[in-house]
C-alpha positions as MATLAB code, in Angstrom:
seq = 'MGIDYEKLGFRAGLEIHQQLDTSKLFCSCPSVLTDECTATFERTLRPTASEMGEVDRAAREEAKRGRKFIYLASSSSCLVEADEEPPHEVNREALETALIVALMMNAEIMDEIHFMRKIVIDGSNTTGFQRTALIAMNGEVDGIPIESICLEEDAARKVGEEKNVVKYALDRLGIPLVEIATAPEIKSPKHAREIAEKIGLLLRATKRVKRGIGTIRQDVNVSIRRGNRVEIKGVQELNDIPLILENEVKRQLELIEVAERLKGKEEEIKKAKVMDVGDVFKNTECRFIKKVIEKGGTVMGIKLPGFAGLIGGVKYKEHRLGREFAMHAKKMGGGIMHSDELPAYGISNEEVGKVRKMLKCGMEDAFVISASSKEIARKCLLAVKERAMQAVNGVPREVRRALQDGFTEYMRPMPGAARMYPETDVPPIRIRERELKKLMKMLPEHPEEKMARIASQYRISREDAKQIVYSGRDDEFEMLASKYAGHSKVVARILLHILPEIRREGYGEVGMEKIDEILHGLSRNYFAKEAVEKLMHHMAKNPSATLEEAMKKCGVRAMDEEEVRKEVRKIIEDRREFIMERKMNALSPLMGVAMKSLRGKADGGMVSRILKEELQKFLEVN';
ca = [
      20.532   44.960   18.136;
      17.437   44.568   17.296;
      14.728   42.094   17.969;
      13.876   38.906   15.764;
      10.406   38.922   15.836;
      10.302   35.738   13.760;
      12.688   33.819   16.222;
      10.120   35.184   19.034;
       7.355   33.348   17.525;
       5.771   36.709   17.363;
       1.884   36.909   16.506;
      -0.500   39.735   16.634;
      -4.261   40.681   15.281;
      -6.026   43.793   15.354;
      -9.252   45.134   16.221;
     -10.104   47.951   14.766;
     -12.996   50.147   16.439;
     -14.623   53.044   13.903;
     -17.398   55.277   14.667;
     -20.049   56.005   12.073;
     -21.232   59.546   10.884;
     -25.009   58.644   11.686;
     -26.823   59.365   14.403;
     -27.522   56.625   17.090;
     -27.527   53.157   16.692;
     -30.476   52.332   18.561;
     -32.224   55.754   18.850;
     -32.484   59.393   16.835;
     -30.265   61.036   18.654;
     -27.723   62.699   17.500;
     -24.047   61.399   18.097;
     -22.545   64.482   18.795;
     -20.309   65.037   21.902;
     -21.436   67.971   24.026;
     -20.327   69.416   27.448;
     -23.883   70.233   28.290;
     -25.719   68.470   30.841;
     -29.261   68.610   31.465;
     -29.974   65.706   34.091;
     -27.939   63.170   36.231;
     -28.496   60.262   37.821;
     -26.515   57.378   39.568;
     -26.164   53.344   39.182;
     -24.306   51.113   41.281;
     -23.629   47.496   38.381;
     -23.643   43.648   39.207;
     -21.952   41.078   37.358;
     -24.739   38.705   36.115;
     -24.876   34.668   35.286;
     -24.920   34.114   31.862;
     -27.467   31.555   30.148;
     -24.977   28.900   31.045;
     -25.008   29.931   34.796;
     -21.630   31.182   34.838;
     -20.396   34.753   35.592;
     -17.695   36.208   33.694;
     -14.290   36.479   35.402;
     -13.498   39.725   34.282;
     -17.063   40.836   35.657;
     -16.264   38.964   38.819;
     -13.483   41.519   39.257;
     -14.299   44.616   38.411;
     -17.207   44.090   40.976;
     -15.054   43.876   43.548;
     -14.274   47.342   43.204;
     -17.453   48.573   44.408;
     -17.897   51.600   42.404;
     -20.533   53.812   41.872;
     -21.509   55.487   38.485;
     -22.848   58.965   37.954;
     -24.375   59.791   34.530;
     -24.751   62.830   32.890;
     -27.373   63.284   30.093;
     -27.749   65.983   27.348;
     -29.263   66.426   24.170;
     -27.682   63.929   22.608;
     -28.867   61.417   24.725;
     -32.289   60.327   25.601;
     -34.255   57.450   27.926;
     -32.264   54.722   25.754;
     -28.881   55.810   26.892;
     -30.457   55.816   29.949;
     -31.906   52.607   29.801;
     -35.494   53.502   30.876;
     -36.962   52.609   27.361;
     -36.079   49.483   25.377;
     -33.570   50.112   22.049;
     -35.383   51.641   19.013;
     -35.206   50.251   15.586;
     -31.440   49.602   14.185;
     -30.306   52.715   12.341;
     -30.468   51.189    9.141;
     -27.776   53.746    7.444;
     -25.064   52.481   10.218;
     -26.218   48.678    9.449;
     -25.512   49.303    5.571;
     -22.269   50.972    6.194;
     -20.970   48.049    7.968;
     -22.269   45.717    5.104;
     -20.460   48.122    2.470;
     -17.101   47.947    4.579;
     -17.773   44.058    4.707;
     -17.977   43.885    1.139;
     -15.004   46.366    0.764;
     -13.088   43.107    1.936;
     -14.838   40.805    0.762;
     -15.755   39.042    3.668;
     -18.456   36.629    3.603;
     -22.052   38.663    5.104;
     -24.585   36.842    7.527;
     -27.851   35.874    5.927;
     -29.494   37.667    9.616;
     -28.041   39.685   12.128;
     -28.531   38.938   15.434;
     -27.348   41.286   18.251;
     -26.064   39.967   21.392;
     -25.058   41.267   25.000;
     -21.269   41.695   25.645;
     -21.482   42.271   29.649;
     -19.603   45.363   30.468;
     -19.902   46.582   34.309;
     -17.185   49.236   34.263;
     -19.624   51.769   34.182;
     -19.592   52.298   30.476;
     -22.427   50.884   29.613;
     -25.653   51.979   31.738;
     -27.248   48.590   30.692;
     -24.174   46.697   32.068;
     -23.861   45.254   28.848;
     -23.242   46.012   25.532;
     -24.966   45.554   22.167;
     -23.055   43.851   19.465;
     -23.741   42.020   16.012;
     -21.778   39.699   13.834;
     -22.437   41.075   10.055;
     -19.588   39.215    8.119;
     -16.405   36.757    8.906;
     -13.447   35.760    6.470;
     -12.692   38.792    4.748;
      -8.819   40.116    4.044;
      -7.052   43.198    3.834;
      -3.602   43.061    2.065;
      -2.969   39.353    2.564;
      -3.934   39.404    6.135;
      -7.566   37.583    6.943;
     -10.249   38.926    8.526;
     -12.067   36.928   10.564;
     -15.071   39.177   12.066;
     -16.586   42.551   11.140;
     -19.089   43.556   13.801;
     -21.277   46.560   14.466;
     -22.111   47.889   18.244;
     -22.718   50.833   20.283;
     -19.857   52.405   21.659;
     -19.279   53.180   25.346;
     -19.792   56.292   27.528;
     -17.545   58.629   28.247;
     -15.834   59.073   31.019;
     -15.440   62.574   32.436;
     -13.898   61.929   36.402;
     -13.361   59.518   38.929;
     -12.985   60.705   42.498;
     -12.253   57.298   44.816;
     -15.189   54.838   44.224;
     -17.249   57.316   42.036;
     -17.196   57.624   38.639;
     -18.538   60.141   36.029;
     -19.810   59.172   32.349;
     -21.108   61.695   29.950;
     -23.681   59.914   27.927;
     -23.463   61.997   24.469;
     -20.863   58.962   22.860;
     -22.827   56.001   24.336;
     -25.255   54.590   21.618;
     -22.702   56.060   18.632;
     -22.414   53.438   16.032;
     -19.070   51.226   15.715;
     -17.756   48.895   13.327;
     -15.080   46.574   14.599;
     -12.712   44.556   12.274;
     -10.950   41.865   13.759;
      -8.025   40.482   12.054;
      -6.733   36.880   12.665;
      -3.556   36.708   14.906;
      -1.145   36.568   11.074;
       0.560   39.758   11.764;
       4.120   39.302   11.725;
       5.680   42.178   13.125;
       5.112   45.541   15.346;
       5.553   47.550   12.092;
       3.516   45.019    9.853;
       0.793   45.693   12.432;
       1.166   49.864   11.836;
       0.531   48.936    8.081;
      -2.300   46.749    8.655;
      -3.953   49.069   10.610;
      -3.372   51.725    8.379;
      -4.869   49.934    5.228;
      -8.270   49.601    7.598;
      -8.024   52.581    8.137;
      -8.123   54.060    4.479;
     -10.565   51.391    3.601;
     -12.598   52.681    6.154;
     -12.602   56.620    5.321;
     -13.096   55.351    1.279;
     -17.155   54.725    2.644;
     -17.063   58.720    2.985;
     -19.427   57.454    6.418;
     -17.061   57.377    9.290;
     -15.971   59.829   11.680;
     -13.044   61.662   11.875;
     -10.925   63.222   14.263;
      -9.202   62.119   17.801;
     -11.224   59.488   19.571;
     -13.572   58.536   16.700;
     -10.979   55.514   15.768;
      -9.410   53.199   18.083;
      -7.190   50.499   17.911;
      -6.923   47.105   19.975;
      -4.040   45.093   19.680;
      -3.926   41.132   20.734;
      -0.330   40.067   20.682;
       1.589   36.739   22.235;
       4.988   35.490   21.787;
       6.357   32.064   22.029;
       6.217   30.787   25.685;
       4.306   33.778   26.704;
       0.330   34.617   26.391;
      -2.441   35.967   24.380;
      -2.626   40.140   26.101;
      -5.073   42.366   25.038;
      -4.037   46.409   24.662;
      -7.242   48.292   24.695;
      -7.687   52.101   23.011;
      -4.245   52.674   21.140;
      -5.546   55.792   19.426;
      -2.810   56.831   17.316;
      -0.686   54.327   14.278;
       2.722   55.428   14.917;
       2.261   54.141   18.584;
       1.255   50.802   17.538;
       4.709   49.481   16.926;
       6.269   51.111   20.062;
       3.578   49.379   22.166;
       3.810   46.128   20.633;
       7.898   46.537   20.934;
       7.271   47.021   24.832;
       4.594   44.529   25.251;
       7.181   41.844   23.634;
      10.329   42.917   26.330;
       7.799   43.041   29.051;
       6.334   39.276   27.886;
      10.344   38.348   28.104;
      10.828   39.855   31.045;
       8.386   37.784   32.638;
       9.347   34.659   31.388;
      12.559   34.891   32.798;
      11.448   35.638   36.127;
       8.804   32.254   35.669;
      12.026   30.329   34.983;
      13.808   31.514   38.314;
      10.540   31.185   40.217;
      10.311   27.074   39.505;
       9.135   25.278   42.465;
       7.930   28.322   44.410;
       4.323   28.087   43.879;
       3.284   26.403   47.423;
       5.513   28.631   49.534;
       3.791   31.526   47.840;
       0.654   30.268   48.714;
       1.223   30.355   52.308;
       1.858   33.619   52.196;
       0.310   35.998   54.841;
      -0.667   39.562   55.195;
       0.979   40.795   58.362;
       1.019   43.944   60.688;
       4.346   45.330   60.552;
       2.996   49.135   61.269;
       5.393   48.856   64.826;
       8.219   49.024   62.634;
       8.000   52.380   61.474;
       6.601   54.157   64.507;
       9.502   56.585   64.842;
       9.926   56.585   60.643;
      11.775   59.180   58.633;
       9.694   58.211   55.792;
       7.009   61.232   55.152;
       4.112   59.480   53.447;
       4.079   56.264   56.006;
       4.442   58.900   58.837;
       1.376   60.580   57.287;
      -0.786   57.139   57.404;
       0.252   56.382   60.654;
      -1.202   60.044   61.867;
      -4.256   59.171   60.500;
      -4.897   55.830   62.201;
      -3.760   54.022   59.478;
      -0.783   51.200   59.451;
       1.561   49.111   57.459;
       1.302   45.695   56.242;
       3.765   43.686   54.787;
       3.780   40.200   52.822;
       6.693   37.821   52.126;
       6.877   36.656   48.235;
       9.431   33.325   48.533;
      11.973   33.724   45.869;
      11.255   37.320   44.694;
      14.566   38.860   45.830;
      15.811   40.269   42.858;
      13.061   40.011   40.602;
      10.734   42.588   41.563;
      13.388   45.545   40.398;
      13.386   44.045   36.973;
      16.388   41.133   35.518;
      16.121   41.330   31.653;
      14.319   44.677   30.890;
      14.174   46.825   34.110;
      11.676   49.231   32.650;
       9.194   46.271   32.363;
       9.900   45.547   36.158;
       7.505   43.105   38.036;
       7.426   45.795   40.639;
       5.082   47.665   38.061;
       2.855   44.986   37.438;
       2.680   44.622   41.132;
       1.830   48.312   41.535;
      -0.969   48.013   39.077;
      -2.620   45.265   40.732;
      -2.431   47.276   44.438;
      -3.673   50.571   42.441;
      -7.011   48.623   41.362;
      -7.325   48.344   45.389;
      -6.967   52.249   46.050;
      -3.703   51.933   47.382;
       0.186   51.722   46.664;
       3.046   49.602   47.564;
       6.944   49.647   47.657;
       9.135   46.545   47.802;
      12.443   45.151   49.210;
      14.239   45.085   45.469;
      13.754   49.369   46.077;
      14.373   49.583   49.688;
      15.759   51.181   51.644;
      14.612   54.238   50.137;
      11.832   57.334   50.365;
      13.360   57.835   53.763;
      12.822   54.229   54.947;
      16.013   53.295   56.561;
      18.272   49.981   56.595;
      17.278   49.440   60.051;
      13.548   49.403   58.975;
      14.729   46.821   56.119;
      16.191   44.330   58.229;
      12.950   44.774   60.456;
      10.498   43.820   58.343;
      12.441   41.398   56.909;
      13.015   39.194   60.123;
       9.122   40.052   60.973;
       8.335   38.374   57.813;
      10.816   35.860   58.271;
      12.329   36.704   54.560;
      15.775   34.673   53.633;
      18.234   36.007   51.593;
      16.111   34.765   48.566;
      13.116   36.262   49.630;
      11.642   39.873   48.920;
       8.576   41.585   50.882;
       5.908   44.025   49.822;
       4.213   46.800   51.786;
       2.036   48.874   51.667;
       0.864   51.956   54.220;
      -2.811   52.776   54.339;
      -5.914   51.533   56.211;
      -5.499   48.359   57.393;
      -8.413   47.237   55.058;
      -7.465   48.865   51.804;
      -3.207   47.956   52.667;
      -4.474   44.135   53.006;
      -6.507   44.395   49.679;
      -3.731   45.444   47.897;
      -1.142   42.910   49.277;
      -3.674   40.577   48.525;
      -3.919   41.042   45.111;
      -0.218   41.949   44.886;
       0.122   37.643   46.278;
      -2.387   36.928   43.480;
       0.064   38.399   40.721;
       2.960   36.646   42.467;
       1.119   33.498   42.135;
       1.143   33.999   38.620;
       4.309   35.258   37.920;
       5.668   31.581   38.885;
       3.575   30.422   35.338;
       4.890   33.415   33.490;
       2.622   35.767   31.452;
      -0.670   35.950   32.549;
      -4.019   36.313   29.983;
      -5.119   39.738   30.296;
      -6.499   43.205   29.132;
      -4.134   46.209   29.518;
      -4.936   49.546   28.644;
      -2.306   51.382   25.606;
      -0.100   54.680   28.180;
       0.845   57.815   25.883;
       4.593   56.932   26.830;
       4.186   53.583   24.449;
       3.841   51.250   27.839;
       1.023   49.553   29.428;
      -1.138   48.943   32.332;
      -3.247   46.168   33.398;
      -6.839   46.467   33.440;
      -8.994   43.110   34.273;
      -8.297   39.651   33.366;
      -9.338   38.646   29.605;
     -13.065   37.631   29.556;
     -14.623   34.479   28.974;
     -17.330   32.925   26.928;
     -19.776   34.047   29.960;
     -19.369   37.655   28.705;
     -21.902   37.032   25.995;
     -25.409   36.115   25.564;
     -28.728   37.213   23.508;
     -29.901   40.384   22.973;
     -34.159   39.658   23.135;
     -34.982   43.184   22.985;
     -33.495   43.796   18.934;
     -35.027   41.567   16.333;
     -32.736   39.509   14.158;
     -32.322   41.325   10.779;
     -32.846   39.390    7.663;
     -30.177   40.327    4.619;
     -31.787   39.706    1.394;
     -29.435   39.197   -2.057;
     -30.768   42.259   -3.746;
     -30.044   44.274   -0.892;
     -26.387   43.243   -1.374;
     -26.277   43.771   -5.129;
     -27.517   47.150   -4.731;
     -24.929   48.114   -1.989;
     -22.260   46.108   -4.872;
     -22.968   49.223   -7.025;
     -22.092   51.965   -4.274;
     -19.159   50.543   -3.351;
     -16.198   53.091   -3.516;
     -13.320   53.144   -5.648;
     -10.640   51.216   -3.700;
      -7.594   53.309   -2.032;
      -4.923   52.275   -4.102;
      -6.405   52.084   -6.987;
      -7.432   55.766   -6.303;
      -3.999   56.818   -5.542;
      -3.174   55.118   -8.702;
      -5.701   57.275  -10.880;
      -4.925   60.813   -8.910;
      -1.384   60.524   -9.455;
      -1.613   59.721  -13.403;
      -5.083   61.857  -14.287;
      -3.229   65.101  -12.416;
      -0.111   64.111  -12.890;
       1.332   64.837   -9.644;
       3.485   62.671   -7.626;
       2.632   59.310   -6.505;
       3.636   60.379   -2.795;
       1.057   63.525   -3.284;
      -1.229   61.008   -4.327;
      -0.938   58.589   -0.851;
      -1.195   61.525    1.148;
      -3.867   63.033   -0.343;
      -5.877   60.101    0.180;
      -4.799   58.836    3.461;
      -5.848   62.860    4.663;
      -9.455   62.167    3.188;
      -9.423   65.327    1.235;
      -8.984   63.298   -2.912;
     -12.879   64.666   -2.873;
     -11.953   68.116   -2.403;
      -8.464   67.977   -4.454;
     -10.248   65.872   -7.491;
     -13.137   69.073   -7.193;
     -10.752   72.109   -7.328;
      -7.938   70.146   -9.662;
     -10.544   69.509  -12.568;
     -11.606   72.843  -11.858;
      -8.373   74.876  -12.226;
      -7.115   72.580  -15.027;
      -3.393   73.077  -14.988;
      -3.282   73.723  -11.338;
      -3.122   70.062   -9.673;
       0.361   70.598   -8.046;
      -0.665   74.147   -6.437;
      -3.949   72.461   -5.083;
      -2.072   69.369   -3.675;
       0.524   71.608   -2.054;
      -2.358   73.786   -0.237;
      -4.118   70.565    0.895;
      -1.133   68.659    2.203;
       1.338   71.610    3.210;
      -0.216   75.218    3.420;
      -3.399   74.404    5.642;
      -1.644   72.269    7.757;
       1.028   74.660    8.559;
      -1.893   77.433    9.429;
      -3.255   74.937   11.643;
      -0.070   74.442   13.461;
       0.290   78.179   14.037;
      -3.317   78.243   15.537;
      -4.883   80.288   12.988;
      -8.697   78.803   11.659;
      -9.713   76.405    8.954;
      -9.384   78.792    5.297;
     -12.299   77.631    4.433;
     -13.128   76.233    0.645;
     -15.186   79.233   -0.867;
     -11.608   81.354    0.199;
      -9.428   78.612   -1.591;
     -11.554   78.613   -4.491;
     -11.259   82.738   -4.768;
      -7.537   82.598   -4.670;
      -7.078   79.352   -7.329;
      -9.578   81.195   -9.826;
      -6.839   84.314   -9.295;
      -3.833   82.394  -10.156;
      -5.777   80.642  -13.254;
      -6.645   84.670  -14.447;
      -2.774   85.145  -13.638;
      -3.443   87.868  -11.425;
      -0.672   86.948   -9.680;
       2.159   83.953  -10.006;
       2.005   80.769   -7.739;
       4.832   81.624   -5.936;
       2.072   84.143   -4.027;
      -0.440   81.672   -3.044;
       0.946   80.798    0.081;
       1.543   84.439    1.074;
      -2.283   84.872   -0.022;
      -3.375   82.121    2.350;
      -1.698   83.145    5.381;
      -3.288   86.677    4.875;
      -7.175   85.121    4.598;
      -6.582   82.701    7.686;
      -5.247   85.653    9.585;
      -8.451   88.124    8.318;
     -10.798   85.680    7.702;
     -13.026   88.416    6.247;
     -10.178   89.857    3.524;
     -10.937   89.948    0.082;
      -8.645   88.145   -2.490;
      -8.072   91.909   -4.057;
      -7.508   93.493   -0.730;
      -5.001   90.321    0.446;
      -3.335   91.047   -2.929;
      -2.690   94.684   -2.079;
      -1.931   93.947    1.286;
       0.940   91.107    0.589;
       2.067   92.847   -1.979;
       1.792   90.565   -4.946;
       0.837   91.342   -8.640;
       1.624   89.302  -11.750;
       4.419   90.931  -13.524;
       4.424   90.593  -17.577;
       7.284   89.110  -18.800;
       9.193   92.682  -19.808;
       8.690   93.546  -16.577;
      10.649   90.286  -15.525;
      13.379   90.750  -17.761;
      13.789   94.393  -16.865;
      14.574   92.766  -13.339;
      16.732   90.259  -14.177;
      18.518   92.211  -16.171;
      19.214   94.467  -13.150;
      20.301   91.987  -10.987;
      22.845   90.475  -13.536;
      24.429   94.066  -13.798;
      24.453   94.649   -9.913;
      26.590   91.380   -9.609;
      29.042   91.826  -12.714;
      32.240   90.710  -10.772;
      30.318   87.470   -9.303;
      29.059   86.763  -12.707;
      32.815   86.792  -14.720;
      34.112   84.636  -12.170;
      31.818   81.559  -12.028;
      29.963   82.027  -15.969;
      27.260   80.051  -15.838;
      27.648   78.514  -12.754;
      26.293   81.929  -11.491;
      22.662   80.898  -12.543;
      21.762   78.905   -9.277;
      22.759   81.740   -6.924;
      21.128   84.254   -8.887;
      18.257   82.271   -9.647;
      17.716   82.308   -5.773;
      18.309   86.379   -5.812;
      15.862   86.762   -8.507;
      13.054   84.828   -6.758;
      13.165   86.493   -3.606;
      12.753   89.671   -5.419;
      10.308   88.562   -7.745;
       8.055   85.869   -5.631;
       4.500   86.113   -5.837;
       5.295   88.826   -8.873;
       6.305   85.768  -11.555;
       6.134   82.285  -12.035;
       9.244   80.465  -11.083;
       9.295   78.524  -14.480;
       9.364   82.248  -16.600;
      11.875   83.626  -13.980;
      14.448   80.658  -14.533;
      14.359   80.574  -18.433;
      14.711   84.790  -18.201;
      17.516   84.575  -16.104;
      19.406   81.727  -18.053;
      18.346   83.747  -21.563;
      20.008   87.115  -19.894;
      22.941   85.097  -18.865;
      24.117   83.985  -21.939;
      23.708   87.463  -23.529;
      25.744   89.098  -20.884;
      28.388   86.948  -21.240;
      28.602   86.688  -24.494;
      29.395   90.307  -24.820;
      31.679   90.375  -21.853;
];
């Protein structure tokens, strides 16, 4: 039985981040990713207080990890990305694109654009902050309010991590992003995907955005009644949105159930102490723990009052609290095991009993252990204790990362207002009415209107028109369909089916020049439309081949009507008994035989007409 999202009080909002196809936002460096490295430098970032004198809680938690950052510079970066030079003037093309997006969404554009600094100390920005500016508010897409449209710089690209050292490439840092945030009025996971798709279409309609993996990212904010708002970062694919949201709803339902069973346990959990229980495991058969002890480490443990049976899963075991504990421990550099899953991993019943006794666990209590150096194990269990305290209150407000399997993992607490403060190196930008009037004349055709027009004008199906616009190949389609009138369905088939199939087979892209050559041959009746696919595949495998060479190699040449009629008569004559038995019902099977013989040499419509005529003649005289 499916989930009743309305009954659960499901609410979701989207934040779409789209890279713009321009140079970088605050310098003239190209926004191109590269593996080259011309220089490296190191940084350690620390949290700073905002203008109000407060330190953002997310930044404070990140600082606890004590990580060092190594940055890799390249031809796609300069002193601006290294934070050794102030930002240059704002990229006007990027700003213009953000304004066009805002106008397409009927948003109210700010009279003056002010950049702000958003504190980010995970190393993804060399400055310790991200520059972002509010462009517009109060827009709308398909009935969902757009709360804000911002222009900001993309973060550096993580290329490696080992222990407490993280490597970032600076090629992506500074690429302009448009961020679009909807109101939390999305009613279901499926609805969220639909709205994300509509926003993506509007962005691509500008023809000013980057395409490909990683150029657009969706963050999702979601909550249910009695749950809490959770932000899920980095959803890459549209089709992942429904599954990720469904899983988050189940996770929150699991945590709500756990909280119900932990009522009145808060004070007991607060008093829980981390203890060294290493003596229990001196002769353990657990290979992992044995290795830790041999290297001078130990096993630390903590009692969790009232948690027996809750850590391993209550309502949805795939979203068990144990996963949450493990994520928080991982942030501190270690791992954990808990009593709901023991005995296991070589840990015996006897060892479990001894740990319970040392930690003074009652029947309703659980315990968590961590095997590592004393310092790391202690940090891991203190992180688990902090998360256990949150479990008493249900679902914590936090930021999570989307994973490829449709699940999520903990990243950091939800940032607060202390995260933002004014940017002093970038002057305000006045937006004048005459500039907006000029941009209004440049607005692209709305995607929905374009789909309807293409379907009607070129006489193709609405679904094909939709896919052409969705794929971003509408300009190519219209250019070819206009040039080769009457062959628009073939053009659609090339762009939507043949080219993707060639890519799946691992061959290079067939360029527009080759496609144009094939369509020219088709328009001159050098071959039938059924030969197009064969010719396209041949040219993909043999990029230097001419059309004439491809036709010869593929054995395709247009036959005239008399040649086709002759071949059809032969097919009928060879199947006399079958036809006498089936009469006109033999038409469909015979058409399959005829097309197998004539594919690429004659138009299917002509073959069908001639076959019907010749079959009727045969039956009249037999």
